Every structure is written in structure tokens, then in C-alpha cells.
N, C-alpha and C positions, 0 to 999 in steps of 0.2 A: 504494500500500500504506500503510495506517495504521500509524504508529509509536507504540508505547506510551511515554508520557513517563517520564522517570526517576523512580524511587521512592526514598523515604527512610523509615526507621523513625522515628516521632515519638511523643511523648507527647501525647495529646489530653485536654483538660480542659473540662468543661462546668460552669458555675455557674448556678444558677437560684434566683430568689427564691421562697420558700415562701409559699403562699396569696396570691399577687400579685393575683389577681382579686377578692379580698375587700376590697381597699383602693380608695378613690376615686382619681380622676385626680390630685387635688392631692397625694396621698401618692406616687403614681407619679412625679410630677415631681421629688420630693425623693429618692426611693429609687433611681431609675436612676443618677444621678450617684454616689451612695454605693456602689452595686454596682461601678461602674468603679473608684472610688478604692480600696476595700478589696481588690479583685482585683489591681490594679496594685501595691499595697503588698505583698501576699503574694508576688507574682512576684519583686519586687526583694528581698524578705526571703529568698527561696530562692536568690538569687545569679544570677538570670537577667535579662538586660537587657530591659526592656519593649519597646524598639524592635525586638528580635529576635523577638518573639512575634507570630504572625498571629492577629488578633482578628476575630471575626464577632459583630456585635450581633444579639440575638434577642429584643428587646423586654424581656422579664422575665428575661433571662439573657445569658450570654456564652459563646461557644465559642472556646477557645484552642488553638492548636497551638504547642507549645514548640519551640524550635529543635532540630535534630538534634545528636547527639553530646554531649548534656549529661551531667553527672555525676549520674545518677539517685539513687544512695544519699544524696547531699546535697540534691538539689533536691526530692524528694518530701516528706521531713520538713519542710524549710523552707517549702514551699508550703502544706501542710496546717496546720502550726502557725502560720505567718504569717497565714493567712486567719482562723483561729480568733481570734488575738490582735487583728488589725485590726478584726474585727467587734465584739469586746468593747469596744475603745476607741471605735469609732465610735458604738455604741449607747449609751454613757454620755452622749453629747452630743446625742442626738436625742430627739424626742418619743416617748413610749411607743407611740403609735399608728403610728409610722413605724419601729419596731424592725425591723432587717433580719435575717432568718433565711434561711439558704441551704442548699441541697443541692448537693453537688459530686460529680461523677463523673470518674474517671481511667481511661484505657485506653491501650494502646500498639498500634502496628501500622504496616504499610506504607501510605504515602500518596503519591498522585500529584497533581501540580498540574493544575488544571482551569480552564476559562473562568469558572466561577462559584464557584470556591473549591476547596479540596483534595478529593480523592476517595479514599475508603478505608473499609474496614469498621470501623476503630477509631472513626471519627467517628459512624457510625450506632450502634454499640454504646454509646458514651458518652451519646448523646442518649436511648437507650432506658433505660439504667441510671438516669440522673438523674430520669426520669419514673416509675420503677418504684415499686410500693407498698412494697417492702422499705425503701427509704431514706426514703420519706415517713413510714412508721410509726416508724422509728428516731428521726427528728427530733421527731415528735409525742409520743413516749414520754419525751422529755427537754425539757420546756417551759422549763427554766432555762438551756438551752444554745442556741447560735445557728447551729451548723453540724453537718450530718451528711454523711459522706463514704462513697461507694461506689466500690470499686476492682475492676476486672476480675480474674478469676482468674489469668490469665497474668502480669499486672503484680504482683499480690500475691506470687505464687510467685517471680518473678524478683528482686524487691527487698525487699518488706516482710518476707516470711518468712525472709529471710537475716539478720535481726536487726541491720541497720545502726543506728547511733545515731540517736535522734530519734523513732522509731516502734516501739512494742512490738506485735509480731504477736498477742500474747495479747489485745490490746484490740480486735481485729477479729473479727467474727462472720460465719461463712459463711452465705449466704442463697441462695435460688433466686429471682433477679429475673425477673419475668414481666410482660408486657403482652399480654394475650390478643388485643386488637384489632389488634396488630401481628404476631401469631404469633411473639412473641419470648420466649425463655426462656434464661437463662444463669446459671451459678454465679458469684457475686461475693462480696465481703467488705465489711461495713459497719462504720463506726467513727464514734462521736460524741465528738469530742475535748473536753477541758477546757482552757481557756487556762492556759498555764504562766507562769513568772516570767521568761522570757527577754526581752531587749529587742527591740523591733521595729526594723527598719532605719529609720534616720532621716537627717537632713541630713548631707551629706558634709563633716564638719568638718575632716578631716585630709587632704583631697586637695590638698596643696600641694607644690610642687617640693621644699621643705625636708624635709617629712615623708617624701616618697618617697625622697629621698637617704638620710635617716637609716635608714629601714627597709631599703633595699638594702644599705647598709654593714653593718648589723647582721646581715642574713641571710648576707652573704658571710663575715663574721667568724666566725659561729657555725655555719655550714653547716646552718642549719635552714630548713624550708620557709617560704614567705612568710606563709601563714596562721597558722602557729604563733607566729612572732616578730613579724609585722607589727603585730598588735594591741598587743603589749607595748611595742614601740619607739614605735609611734604614740601610745600613751597617754602615754609619757614626753615625747614631743615636744610634745604638747598641754599638759602641765603646765608645761614650760619656756616655751611660748608665753604661757600665762596669766600666769606669773610676770613675764615681760618686758613684757607688754602688758596691764596690769590694765584692766578695763572702766571707762569713764567713767560717772558718774551725772549725768544732765542733769535739772534741776528747772525747772519753769515757775512756781515760786512757790507751788504748792499741794502740801502734804505728801502728799496722796493720789495725786498724778499724778507718775509717774516714767517716764522713757524710759531704756533701757539699751543704747545702741549701743556697740560696741567699736571699737577703733582700726582694725580690719581688716574691719568689716562682718559679723562672725560673729554670728548671732542669739544673744541672751542666753538664750533658752530652748532647751534641746536635751536629747538623751537620754543624756547622760553621767552617770556616777554622781553622786548628790546632786541630780539633777533628775528627777523622776518622768517615766517615758516616756510617760505618758498625760495630761500636764498642760501648759497654757499654749501650746497650738499654734494657737489661734485658729480652727481648723477641726476637722472631725470626726476626722481622723487626721493624723499627721505627713506632710508632703510627702515623696514618695518620691524617691530618688536612686539612683545606681549604687553608692553606698557602702552596704554591707550587712554582715550578720553572717556570720562563717564558722563552720561547724559542726565542732566538734572531737570527738575520740574519746569524751570524757566526756559528750557530749550537750549541752554548754553552748554558748552563743553569745557571742562577744566582738566588739567593734568592730575592723575591719580597716582597713588603709591600702590603698586601691585603687591599683593600679599597672598601667597599660596594658602595661608591659614584662613584667610577670609573668603576664599572661593567657595561658592555654594552651587555653582553650575558650570557649564562649559564656557561661559563668558569670562571666567577668571575674576569676577567681581563678588563682593560679599553682599551686594544689594540686588533686589529684583522687584520690578513693579508688578509682577504677575502677568497673566494673560498668555503664558506660553502653552504650547500644545505638548502633550505627553503620550500620544499614541495609546 
């Protein structure tokens, strides 16, 4: 007797490069790594560990299965806004001919493990949505933007329509996504985001035992959740660290050439206040890490101190606003 493998409810994400076939192979060789970088950066920005994400390469796109039991009201805004911002920062540093513009589809549903990858209707729907004319037209109608998002109706109703911070349901437009050749038709919601001024998740500057202890003591004393106080206490810890260990300026004799190592190996260029989040990284976007921004009730992001002890789900945070699916 054949046994049905265990099922879990998962969020499925497909990202696809727009007008990929219009580019020559030399552009493809540069665009494919950038697709991976900006997608990984967006996932980390959403508070999800990249190592927990199941990724399938599709040439001009990626199919992602996010881990189960994530905090969807936090993850979805972080993912969409993070990808929008990562694209903006990446495209500032690339040739105009290699500008990366993406379509992204998000769905939810039951998935089973299979010998060639996950099996479930949500994956099929995501692939159909990202190829639909509705999301293609949305991106084409905004030539100044780099991302168009299409969300399945059930995911929109479960999360986005509930007005959680970070995504305004009024900015989503209902469409009938169709692909006649595949006999596919479904109601969905399209959004073409504009990059905001929130910081993109950057290097994990505060992931030290001292910073963790300070944050833990502060949380215990104030009785506040880790995300609310962690960023505040962590910021104070970093200021004290900077005061105690000012960076050395090493010169090689040329006034124009300066190296800026610090006593503890911390990069001199980072995304802290006073340092532009999109400057001096030496590559197209900041290197991603598990240190990321926490999404608070006012919709703003602040740097948090990551603590393994505080993690209560796959996001690596000790807080959760609820609303996640658990299969």
C-alpha cells in the first residue's frame, strides 16, 4: 500500500527575470548571480534564515519554499520590501543594459516532499501567476520600477488584507490571471512597490556575546520583548564599543589611499546611521547575514541583536505577531 508522505503548509515564492531572452548570454552570466544575491538578501531582510529555504534554480528564475510555521505578517512585508530595496541598490551599480527587473509570485498551500522536489498545487499556481500577462503588464506599465508582485487570492485575504504593518492592501489591485495555453485562470492581486527608506539587512555587527548579554539583561529588567528592546540596547552597546575601540587609520604614505581596519575586524563601512546603506560595499549589494531588521508596529525597521536563545521560530526572532500557518 502506498503511503502519502507528510504534508506541511508552506509559502511558495517564484522570482523571474523580466525579458530575460532579450539579453545576450554575456548579460545572463552577470544577471543570474545578481538574481540569487538580491533574492537571498530579501529573504534575510524578512527574518528568514536562507539555509532554511528550499531553492530550485530555473535558469531565469528561482522557486523558493519558505520554511513552515513562519510569522507571515512579518515575513511577507519584509520579503517584498526587501527585494524591492535590494534591486534598487543592486541596479545602481550595474550597467544599464544589465538592469535587473523581476516579477515575483507568492502563494500558500499544502506541500508534500517528493523525489524531484516538493509536490503541491501552490507551486504550480505560483509558476502560473508569475508567467501571467497580468503581472507582466503591471511591470511594463511602470518602467521606472524594478519589481512587480502577484499574490494568490487566499494569501492576500489571509495576510495582506488584514492590514498588518508593512503592506497596504489598498496598493494591491485585483486581477484575473490567465494562461490560456495552460487552461489556467485564477483571481490574484498585483502590486508594484516603490522602494522605501528602511535599511536593508546588513552585516551582523552586534552578534557578540557582550551584546547578547546586554540585550538579555535589558529585556529581563524591562520585561519587554527582544525585538522591541534588542535594537535599542544593541545600539547603545555598539556606541560604547566604538567609544572604547576607536578605529585605526592606516596610511601607506599616499593621502588618497586609506585603509580603515578596526581593532576587532569590524568593517568600516556598514549600514549604521551616518553610513549610507547603499554605499561602499564593494559589490552590488551588502553581504547578507542572519542579522536583520525587525518589523515593529509602526512599520519601521531597526537593527536587532540576534540571539539564538531568543529564537522561537525559523525567523530567528524571539517575537511573533501571530497569524502564521502551521499545516
